[in-house]
C-alpha positions in Angstrom: -31.7 58.5 -2.7 -28.4 58.0 -1.4 -29.8 57.6 2.3 -32.5 55.1 1.2 -29.8 52.8 0.0 -27.5 53.0 3.0 -29.9 53.8 5.6 -27.3 55.2 7.8 -26.9 59.1 8.4 -23.2 59.0 9.6 -22.6 57.1 6.2 -24.2 59.8 4.1 -22.6 62.4 6.0 -18.9 60.8 5.5 -19.7 60.3 2.1 -20.7 63.8 1.0 -18.1 65.6 3.2 -14.9 63.6 3.6 -15.0 61.5 0.6 -16.5 63.9 -1.9 -13.8 66.5 -1.1 -11.1 64.0 -2.3 -12.3 62.0 -5.2 -14.9 64.8 -6.3 -12.7 66.2 -8.8 -11.9 62.9 -10.8 -13.7 63.0 -14.1 -14.0 59.0 -13.6 -13.0 55.8 -12.4 -13.5 56.3 -8.7 -12.8 52.7 -7.5 -10.0 50.0 -7.9 -10.4 46.6 -7.9 -7.6 44.6 -6.1 -8.0 40.6 -6.6 -6.9 38.8 -3.5 -6.9 35.5 -4.9 -9.1 32.6 -4.0 -10.9 31.8 -0.4 -9.8 28.8 1.4 -12.7 26.3 1.6 -15.0 26.8 -1.3 -12.3 28.5 -3.4 -14.4 31.4 -4.2 -12.4 34.4 -5.9 -12.0 37.2 -3.6 -11.6 41.0 -4.4 -10.9 44.2 -2.8 -12.7 47.3 -3.8 -11.5 50.7 -2.7 -11.7 54.2 -3.7 -8.9 55.8 -5.8 -6.9 58.7 -4.1 -8.9 58.2 -1.1 -6.6 55.9 0.7 -3.6 58.0 1.9 -1.2 55.0 2.8 -0.7 54.3 -0.9 -0.4 57.8 -2.1 2.1 59.2 0.7 5.1 58.4 -1.4 3.9 59.2 -4.5 4.3 62.8 -6.2 1.3 63.6 -7.9 1.4 63.3 -11.8 0.9 66.0 -14.2 -1.6 65.0 -16.6 -1.1 65.8 -20.2 -2.9 65.2 -23.5 -1.8 63.6 -25.9 -3.2 63.3 -29.6 -2.9 60.2 -31.9 -2.7 62.5 -34.9 0.1 63.0 -37.2 1.9 65.8 -35.4 4.6 63.6 -34.4 6.5 66.9 -32.9 8.9 64.7 -30.9 10.0 62.0 -33.5 10.7 64.9 -35.9 13.0 66.5 -33.4 14.8 63.3 -32.8 15.5 62.3 -36.1 19.1 60.4 -36.5 21.7 62.6 -37.5 23.5 61.6 -40.9 26.5 59.2 -40.3 29.9 60.7 -41.0 31.6 59.8 -44.0 34.5 58.2 -44.1 37.0 59.1 -46.9 38.8 56.3 -48.6 41.9 56.5 -50.4 42.1 54.4 -53.4 45.3 55.7 -54.7 48.2 53.4 -54.3 51.3 54.7 -53.2 
């Protein structure tokens, strides 16, 4: 199926060996679209499409993020722990000396 669209044995080999190793474990979102602006002449929109996590130039300085799952349900664990402390009461002396 892929070979019928690409029609290049080298492209299919690279896709299933090199590219599949780097982006195969992602659950989705394989591509990134970067808008480049308008083309001179006919003012057409230009964009570059790249594979996410495949280009080593952009990922060289960034450490890999730890992915965590967050729930929107009412657990609120961190917010309850950060409850503001009650303000210290100042004692006023109303007696006249």
